[in-house]
N, C-alpha and C positions, 0 to 999 in steps of 0.2 A: 848497403850504402845509406838507406834511410835510417837504420838503427844507429849507424855511426854519427850521422848528423844530429839525431836526437841526443845521443850521448855527449856530443860536443856542446850542444846548446845547454844541456844540463850542467856540464862542467863549467861553462861560462857563467851560468846563473849562480852556481855555487861559489865561484870565485868572486863574483860581484857582491854576494851576500857577505863573504868573508871580508872583502875590502871595506864594505859599508860598516860592518861591525868594528873593524880596526879603526876606521875613520871616526866613528862615534866614540870609541874608547879613547882615541887620541884627543878628540875634542873635549871629552869629559875630564880628562886628566891633564889637559894642556894648561900651561901656566899663563895666566892673564895678568898683565901689568895694571896696577892701580896707582893713580896719582892723587895725593892729598894736598889740598890748598887751604891755607890759613886755618889750621886746626885750632889755633887759639882764638879765632874770631876777629883778630886785629886786621883791619883792611889795609893792604899795602899795594903799591903799584908794581913792585918787583916780584910778586908771586905769580909766575906765569910758565906755561908750557907752549913752545913754538913748534910747529909742524916741520919735520925734516924731510918729508917726502916731496915729490915734484908737483908743483902747481903751475899750470899753464894759463897765462892770461887769455889765450885764444880759445880755450876750451869753454864754450858757452853751454850752460845747462838750462834748458827750457823747463823740464820736469826734474824733480829731485826727491831724494829721501835722506833725511838726517836722523840718525839713531845714536843714542848714548845711554849709558847706565850711570846713575849718579846717586849720591848720598849727601844730604845736607847736614852740615855741622851748625852753622849759624847763617842768618840771612840778613844782609844789609838792605838798603832800599829795594834792591832786586839782586838776583844772582845771575850774572852773565857767564855761562860756562863755555861759550864758543863764539868766535867772531872771525869772519872771513872778509878781507878787504883787498882792494886792488889799488896799488900805488901808481900804476900807469895812468889810469883815468881818475885817480884821486877819489875813489869811492870807498867809504869806510864801513858801510853796513850792507854789504852784498848778501851776507847770510849771518844771522845771529840766533843764538838760543838763550832765552831768558826765563828765569823761574821766580815765581812768587809762591805763597802758600796755597792760594786758592785758584791760581790760574798760571798758564804758561804763555809764552809768545814766541813764535818763529818770525824773524824779520827776514823777508825774502826780497832782494833787490829794492831795498828801502821801502817796502810795504809792511806796515806795522799792524798786525792783527792779533788781538787777544784770543786765547783759546781757554775756555773754562774747563775745570776738572771737577768731577763729582765729589771728591773727598779732599780735604786739605792735607798737604804733604806733612809728614812727620820727620823730625830730625833723626839721624842715625838709622835710617831705614833705606834699603836699596830699592830703587825704582828704575824701570826700563822705559825710556821715552823715545818715541819716533814721531817725526813730522814728515808728511808727504805732500807734494804739490804736483798736480797733473795739469799741464798747460792746455790740454785739449778740452777737458771738462771744467777747467778753472776751479778745481775742488781742492781745498785744504782738508787734511785729515790729521787728527792727533790721536796717537795710540799711547796708552799708559799701561804698562805691564801686559802688553799684548792685546788690550781691549780698546776698541774705538770709543773714545770718550767725547769727541767734538768733531763736528763737520761744518765747513763753511765754504760757500761759493764766492770766489772773488778772482778777478782777472788781474794778475800781476802785470802782464803786458810787456815784459822785457826779461832777458835771460840773466842768469846768475853766473858770475865768474870772479876770479881773483888770483892774486899771486902771493898772498900772505895769510896764514891762519894761526890763531893762538887760542889757548884755553885758559879760562880763569880770570880774564881781564876784560874790562870795558874802558871807555874813554873817561868815565867818572869813577872816582875812588870808591864811593859807596854803592857802586853797581858791580863790584867784583864778586867772585864766587868763593864761598867758604864751604868746603866739603870734599868728597872723593869722586873722582871721575875715572871711567874706563869704557872700553869698547865704543869709542867715538868714531863713527864711520859715515861717509857721504857717498851716495850713488847718484848718477845722472839720469836715473829712471825711477819709476814708482814701484816699490816692492809690494808684493801681494800681502794681504792681511794674514795668510797662513804662515808665510815666511817670518813676518814680524812676530807672530805669536810663538813660533818655535824659538826665535832669538830670545824673547822675553822669558821663556821657560827653560833657558840654558841648555837647549838641545843642540843648537848649532851656533857657530860663531863666524859668519861670513864677513869678509873684509870689503870695504867700499872700494869702488873702482875710481872714485874721484879723490877721496881721502880715506886712507886705511890706518886703523889703529896700530897695526904692526909695522908701519913704515918708520916709526920712531919719532921721538920728541926731545927737543932740547929744553931742559927744565931749569928753573931758577927759583930758589927759596921755597922748595916744596919737597915732600917726601914721596918715595915710591916703594911699592912692594908687590910681590907676585902671589896670586892665589889661583887655585883651580877654578874652572868655569862653574862647577856645581856649587861653589861657595856662595854665589849670589842668590841661589834659589833654595838654599837650605832653610827649612822651617825649624828653628830652634825651639826646643821645649824646656830649656833651662829657665828656672825661676830666678827672680831677683829678690834679695832680702835686705830689708832695712832693720838694723838692730838698735835698740835703745836701752840704756841702763835702768837701774832701779827707779821706779816711779809709782805714784798712787794709781789705784784702779781707774779713777775718772780720767786721768791723763792718758792711760794706756788705751781705754776705750775710745777716747777722742782721736788720738794721734793716727791710728791706722785708718779710721773712718775718714779723717780729714785728708789722708794721703790717697784715698780712693780704693781702699781694700778693707779687710776685716782681720781681727785677731784670729789665730788658728784655732781649730777645734778637732783634735785627733779622735777618731772614732774606733781605732783598733790599736793594739799594742805595737804592731809594726810601725804605725804612724808615730806613736810616742817615741819609739826607739830612733826613728829617722830624725825627729826634732832634737832629741837628746844628743845624738852623734853630731848633727850639724852644729849644735850649740857648742859642743866641746871643740870642734874644729875651728869655730869662729872666734870664741872668746879664749884667747891665749892667757898664759900666766901673767904676762905684763900688762894686759888690758884690764879695764874695769870689770871685776868679776861679777857674775850674776848668780852664782851658786846653782846655775842650771835650772832656775825656777822662772817660769814665764806665765803671764796672764793668758787665760783662755777667754773665748768670746761669749760665754753664757753666764747667767745668774738666775736666782730665784727670789729676788727682792720683792716682786709683786705678790707672789703666792708661794708659800712654803711648799717645797717639793716639786713645783712646776718650773722646770728649767727652760728658759727662753734665751734666744740670741739677743744681745744688747742693742743691736742696731735697728731691729724691727719688731722686737717683742714677739716673734714667731716661735712656736713650740719647737725646741731643738731636738735633733735625734740623740739617741742614747750614746754618750761618749765612752771612752775607754777609762772607766773609773779605776782608781787604785783600790786594792783589796781593803774592804771595810769602809770605803767612802761612797757617798757623802755621809758625814756623821755630825755636822755642826748645827743641825736644826735651824732655828731662827737666828742664831748668832753668827753663822757663816753662810753668806749668800753669794759669794763670788768663787771662781774656780781658777786654780793654777795648774800648770803642767810641771811635772817632775819626771825623773827617769823611770819611776815605777807606775806611772799613770796620772790621772787627774784627781785632785783633791779639792774639797771646798774649804775656803778660808774666809776670815773676816775682811769685808771690803775696805773698811776705813783704816784699820790698824796695821795694814801690811803694805810693804813696797816690794814689787816684783818687776822683772824686766819685761820688755815687749818686743815682739818681732812681727814685721809686716811683710807679706809675700806678694810679689807682683809677677805677672807673666811678661811684662814689658815695662820700659821706662815710662813713668806716669807723666802725662802732659797736663799742665795747669794753665789757667787763664787768670790774668790779673786785671780785674774790672774796676771801673770808676776813675780811670786815669785820663780819659778823653783821648786815648791813643786810637788813631784810625787805622794804623798799619798793624796787621796781625802779628808781624814779627816782633813787635814790642808789647804784644799782649800775651803771647804764648811763652811758657816756661817749662822746663823739664826738671824734675826732682832728682837729685843725686845724693848719694851718701859716700863721701870720699874717705871718711873715717868712722869707726864705730861710734854710734850715738850722735853723729853729726848730721846736718841736713843743709843742703844748698839748692837754690832754685836758679838755674841758668836760663836766661831768655834766648829766644831765637835771634834776637837783635842785640841791642847794646845795653840791656838792663839785666841785672842780677839781684836776687834777694838772698842775703846771706847773714850769718850771725858773726858779729865781731865782739868778742868778750861775752858780756851778758846782754847785748843789745842786737836786735834785728834791724838791718838796714836795707833800704831799697836804693841801689846805686846804679849809676851810669858808668859802665866799665870802660867805655871808649874815652869819655871825657874825665874819668876818675872823679866823679861828683856824687855826693850823697843827696838823694832826692827827698827821702823821708825816713823817719825813724819810727819804729813800732812803739806805741804808747806803753809805758811801763806797767800800766794796769790792765793790759790785754789779758783776756781769759786764758788760763793755762800757759801763758807765756809763749805761745806759738803763733806764727803768722797765718796759718791756714784758717779760712773762714772769713767772716765779715768782721773787720777789725778797725780800730781807730789809729791812724798814723799821724805823726807830727811832721808837717811839710816844712822843708827847708828851701824849696824852690817853687816856681810857679807850676801848678797843676790845674787844668781846667779853669784858667784865669784866676785861680786862687793862689795868692803869693805865699802865704804861710798859715800856720795854725792847724787845727784838727781837721782831718778829712777821713771819712769812712771809705775803705777800699776792701775789695774781696779777692782773695786768692783761693781759687776753687779747682778741684779735679773733675768737676762735673762736665759732661758734654754739653754742647750748645742747646740740645733739645730738653735739657733738664733745668730745674731751679735749685739753687744752692741755699740751704738753710744757714743760719748764723754759724753753726758748728761745722760747716763744710760738708755735710752729708747731702745727698742728692735725692730729689723727688721729681716726678714728671712735671714739666712746666705747666701743663693744663690744670694741675691740682693746686696751683698757686692761687690764693684768694678765691677759693671755691666754697667758702662758708663752713669749712671743717678743717680741723688740724691734721696735717700730714707730717710735718716735721716734729721730731721728738722734743725740740726746744720751742715749738709752737711759733716759730718766726715766720711761717709762710702766710699767716693772716695779718701781718703788720704792714703798714705803708701800702695799702691797696688802692691808692688814689688812681682813678682811671683816666683823668683828664689833666693835661698841662696846657697852659695858654700863655701867650706873650704878655709882657708887662703892660703894653699899650692896648690890651684887649678891653673893649667897652661893650657891656651887655645891653646897652640901649641902641646900638647900631646893628642893623642886619648884616649878615655876611654877603659878600659879593662873589660871583663866580670868577671874575677876573678883576684885578686891581687896575688894569689898563683901561683908560676911559674909552678908547675906541673898540675894545673887546668886551666891555661890561654889558652884561645882559641881566634880566631879572632872574632872581633865584626861584626855582620851582619848589613849591611846597606841596607835598603829597598828603592828601587826606584819605583816611580809611575809616568809614563810619559803619559801625555794626549796630543796627537797631534791634533791641531785644524785645520791646513791647510797645504797643500803640493803643491809645484810647481816644476815640473821637466823640466830641460833644457837638451834636448837630445844632442844638438850640443856641449854643454860644459861638458856633462856627470856629472851633479850636481843635487842635490836634496835640495831644500830650504824648511825647516820646521819651522812652528810656533807652539810652544808647551809649556806646563807648566811641569816643573820637580819638583817633591816632593821627598825629601830624609828624611827617618825616621830612627831614631836610639835611643838607650837607653844610658844614661850617669849616671852610679851609683855614680858618685862623686857629683851629684847635689841633692838638695831637693827642692820640689815645695810647694808653699803655696796657700791654698784656691783655688784649681782648680775647674772650673765650668764644668758641664756636657756638656754645649755648648762650643765647642772648639773655636769658633770665639771670645769668651770673654777671652781666655787664650793667647792672643797675647803678645809677648815679645817686649818691646820697642827697637828701633834701637840701642841706646847706650848700652843696656844690651846685645843685640845680638852680638855686636862686641867683647864683653868680653868672649864669649863662644866658645868652639871648635865646628867646623862644618866640615863635609867631603868635599873634593874637588874632582870633577870628571872631567877628561879631555876628550875633543872631539878630537879623534885621526885623523880621516879622514876629516880634515878641513884645510884650508889654515891658516898658522900661529899657534900659541900656544893658542888655545881657551879652556876655562874650565868654570866651574860654578863659580858664583860670589856671594859675600855678600855685597850688597850696599843698597841704599834707595829703590830700587825696590824689594828687597827681604823681605819676611815676615817669621817670626818664631813663631810657635804656639806650645803649650803644649797640649797633649791629655790625658784626664783622662780615664784610663782603669781600675784602681783598686780603691777601697775605701781608704780613708785616713788611714794611719798606726797609727797615734797618733796625739795628740795636742801639740803645742809648749808651754811648761810650762814656758818659759822665756818671752813670748810675752804678753803684756798687752791687751789681746783681744782673741777672739775665732779664733785661727789660726790653721787650719788643715794642717798637713804635709803629703806630698806624696813623697815616695822614687822615685828618678830618675831611678832606676833600674827596676821599675814596670810600669812607665808611660813615653811614648816616647816624643821626640822632633820631630817636623815636620817643615822643612825649604822648602820654595817653591819660585819659581821665573819663570817668563815667558822669553823664549828665542826665537830668530829668527836666525837660523844657517843654513849655506850652507854646505852640506856634499858632498864630492867627491865620485862619484860612478864609479864602474868598469863595464860598460855596455858591453855585448857581443851582437853585432848587426848582427851576421851572418844571423839570421832569420828575420831581419827587412823586412817588417813591421808587421810580424806575430810573434814577439818575446815576451817573458816574461822575465822581468828584475828583479833583486834583488839589492836593495840599502840599505846599512847598516848605522845605527848610531853606530859608533865604540866608546865605552866608556871605560875608564880606571880609576881605583881608584888611585889618585895621592897622597893622604894624607899619606899613609903608605903602606907597602907591604902586601901581602895576609896573612902573619903570624899575622898581627894585624887587618886588615880590609878586608872584602870581601862583595861581593854583595849577598844579601839574595835570594837564588834561589827559595825558597818556597813562599815568599811574594811579590817579585818584579813583577810588572805588567805594561802593556802598552796597550793603546787603541787609535784608530783613530776616531775622532768625526766629521771630515769634510765630504764634499761630496765625495763619492766613484768614481764618474765619473768626470774625469778631461778632459782637451782638447785632450790629446794624450793617456792617460792611464786610466785604471780602477784599483783602489787600493784595496788590500785585507787587512784585519786586520793584524797588525804586530805581529811577534813572536820574542822570545828572545833566543839567543844562548849564552852560557857561555864558557869562556876560562880560565881555572885555571892552564895552563901549564907553564905560565911565572911567573916572579917575582911578578907582580902586578895583582890583580884581574881585569878581563876584561869581558865585555859583548857586544853583538851586538844586536841591535834592527833591525831586518830584515824586510824590507817593500817590498812586492812583487808587481810588476807593470806589469799588462797585457796590452799590447798596443792595443788601439782601431784602427783597420785597416780600418775603413770606409773612413777616409781621403785619405789614400794611394790608396784604391780601386777606389775612385772617381777621384782622381787627377793624379794617375800614371798608374794603371793597366788598367782602362777603356780607357783613351785616347790612350795609347800605343797599346792596343788590337784593337781599332778602326783603328789606323794607319796601323797596321799589316794587318788587313782585307782589307783595301784599297789597300795596296801593293799587297796582294794576288789577289784581284779582277782584278787588272790591267793585270793579266795573261789571263783574259778572254776577254780583248779588242781585236778588229780586229788586226790580226798579222801585217798587212801592215802599221798601224799607229804607228810606232816605237817611234816617238818623243813624242806622247801623253803618251804611256805606260811608257817610261823611266822617263819623267818629273813627272808623278804621283807618281811613286815609289820613285824617288829621293827626291821629296818634303816630302813625308812621312818619308824618312830616315833622312832628315835634321831636321824635327820637333822632331823625336824621339831622335836624338842626342842632340838637345837643351833641351828636357825634361830630358835626362840623366844628362846633365851638371847641371841643376837646382836642381835635386834631390841630386846629389853628393855634391853640395855646401851647402845644408841644413843639411847634416849629418856630423858627425865627420869623419875625414880622418883616415881610418884604413888600415892596411897592408893586410887585408883579404877581400874577396868579400862578399858583402851582398846579400841576396837573391833578393832584388830589383835591385841590379846591374846586377845580372845574368839574370833577366827577361828583363831588358832594353837592355842589350847586346845581348840577344837572339833575341829580336825584331829587333835590328839594323842589326845583322847578317842575319836574315831572309830577311830583306829588301834588303840587299846587295846581297843575293843569288838570289832573284827575279830579280834584275837588271841583274845579270849574265845570268839568264835564258832568259831575254829579248834580250840580246846581241846575245846569241847563236841561239835563234830562228830566230832573224833577219838575221844573217849571213846565216843560213840554207835557209831561204826564198830567199835571194839574189843569193846564189849559184844555187839554183834550177831554178830560172828564167833565168839565163844566159845559163845554159846547155840545156834547152828545147826551146830556141828561134830559129826560122828558118830564112834563108836569105830573105831579103826584095824582091828580084826578082821573087821569086816563086809565088808571088801574085802581080799582077800589081796594079798600082794605080787605085783607083776607082773600083777595082774588089772585089767581095765578093764570098767566097767559100761556096758552098751549099752542105750540106751533106744529104744523103738519110735518110729517117725516120728509116730505119732498122739498121743504123750504131750504133755501141757501143759508148755511151757517158760516159764512166766511167772515173775515175781519172787517169786510166792508159793511157788514151788517151792524147797524148801530147798537143793537142789543148786545152782540158779542163784544164790541168795544167796551161797553160798560162793564161787562163781566170780567175781562182780562185787565182792564185799566191801561192798556198800552195801545197807543194809536200807531199808525204807520209812520208818522213823522217821528214819534219818539223812538220807534225801533230803528229808524235810519240814524237817528242821533247816537243811539247805543252802538250800532255797528261802526259808525264813524269814530266814536271814542275808542273802541277796541283797536281798530286798525291804525288810527293816527298815532296813538301812544306807542304801539308796537313798532310802527315805521320810524317814528322819531328816535326810539331807543336803538333800533338797529342802525340807523344812519349815523347817529352820534357815536355809537360804539365803534363802528367801522372807521370813522374819521379819527376818533380818540386813540385807538390802538395803533392805527397806521402812523399817526403823528409820533407816538412814543417809540415804537419799535421799527418804524420805517427808516 
């Protein structure tokens, strides 16, 4: 029994697999109806498809999914491909699907919400689009080709319902749809992302439960046809070819490049045969014959024998040369294709045909027309006949050739807007060309106007010859275009006609919102020299001032700020702040001269493109991207040194800066962004520098700031040249007190010499310092040393007088001891200092000795007491 059940389950699974395969086969081969609306691009009210299925007014949809597959032919002001309305409640926009080139919009219960798409839609390309709305999470989702491209949270707040649905029409004529539609379905629930991805990949074709594509449509003034489901997802590899009759080499080189491709270069004989057979099939007997000779994309005009591609001068791979070729040496520098291979020929003396190969229809942009709608900017190149060329716009414009003249026309109003100048290079409209206006364009009524027809994508720059280079290489101080047009018209700044360079910019023009403009200073100090005797500080520094000017608009700013340098003549036409140096001699301030440089800094992405410029010009608002002006200065600032503690002092010297251009109601220093730094050596001859700091003063009429530089004096020089010698001289003076008391002249001369040397040292030190009304600590030290020397001399005099007086009082008469007599004392007699005879022999009395001891101790005590107080005062 168990085995039978397993067999039955296996049979059921097998049957399900077979049914699934059959379903997928049916789905892949099923015929899907396609409706084409306004294929000629002419907007009409009667091109419409009306839904034949049942729509119930009472069927309310809170959540929903709308899916459709579409293809754009032309685009009016917008393309409305679906509209659901309810006639009972007179609600016309219950559900709408609208298309632009860069965005789509689902209208749900009169709620209008744009949904951006990452890439702009192309004409004649199939897209699968789904909108979903979940009333529980209030989430809009937009899926393009199965990928979620936009998500938005918004509460619609009411259900969607209706009793009438149509395709291709809106209430306004120029909101109708021009293109192909199929697989339009609506569900009253949110489909999963996997289901939507499978639908976009042509794997399934489910029908909506609210609106079903297979329910049928009543059509008016449109065409329909059936295709298999896989038709929409086929990736075609077929190439598109544009053929041109006999032309010179220069025109052949230009025409394919200007159309966004290159001339062919066969590398094998199989490729040569392919081109030859394709040429035979294309150029019939009745058409303009080319003799099956076509220009190739290489030449060796620059260096004989070195074959390079003409569009970038890069070394070319070895082509399929004809037997015996190349053989023209310096006389034949171009190459043609023929059925036997490639051969070199003379560039100037020959005419050959040209063929350009494309993988898809080429999209062009027509720039310089002031058109804001992309549909009137985008064109597609077509070749409807051999040798012909037509550019059809997504909107109402075409560029076509009538007779021998190229015209820019409005096909809806049947009006010629401009004619290509008869002297246009190579007689073709691609590239930067001069047109003769016959109607108003960019407020210009008539006359010459330069316009650009380019195949380049938006991230590229178009050279005059319609070749493309990366946009960031435009105006980068080197040539990138072969015609060198990328370094022309590199003006960075545009300003209004009423711009005045003597008026500072304002953050807001409204009086109630007007605030002072912040100016950011960046000061980089490179070197410093201090002159203590003159009380000055000489600085070499670079000052940068940064501000925003919302009156200006910048063009094509680079991410590398060094490439955004403003020319000197343009710099003089702009307003720039003036900062005064207050604590200097004379009236010194910042300057704008040839040594000044002004750069623009790119902080924000471009806001828009200049629709009036014949080229890819990105515009950057001056209110979002700053100007930076910089200059190097060498300035001597006056300092207010306090030398009381010299040479153990710490000084502060300021760069006192004041905004001179306007009062602080208009301009102020930006306290958050202003900075300063010292990059030189911190150890100078006299001082050690600390990193500067900034102090602000907003108490006066003008905004002021001080860059304060702290200077800690290096005392080693003073210690070696002032304190050490003076201390040694003081010690010498003190040591003289220990000389024998009777040699008065030696003691006095030693002390007096030290005193004179210290006085000379004091004079030299005083001469090297500023004259101040107060004593400096070095003065106190030297004066103390001088006073101490003077005191020692006083002690010497007092001691000598004491010795003299003692000698005179203890002397006996000469008669008491006769000549030649010697007094002999007994051994047991006292020989103390109290003995007058001993006093006479040593010459020092008890009083004198006390004076000597007092001199020794008092000088030492005074020195120790002074030193203690002196150094405590300095370092305490």
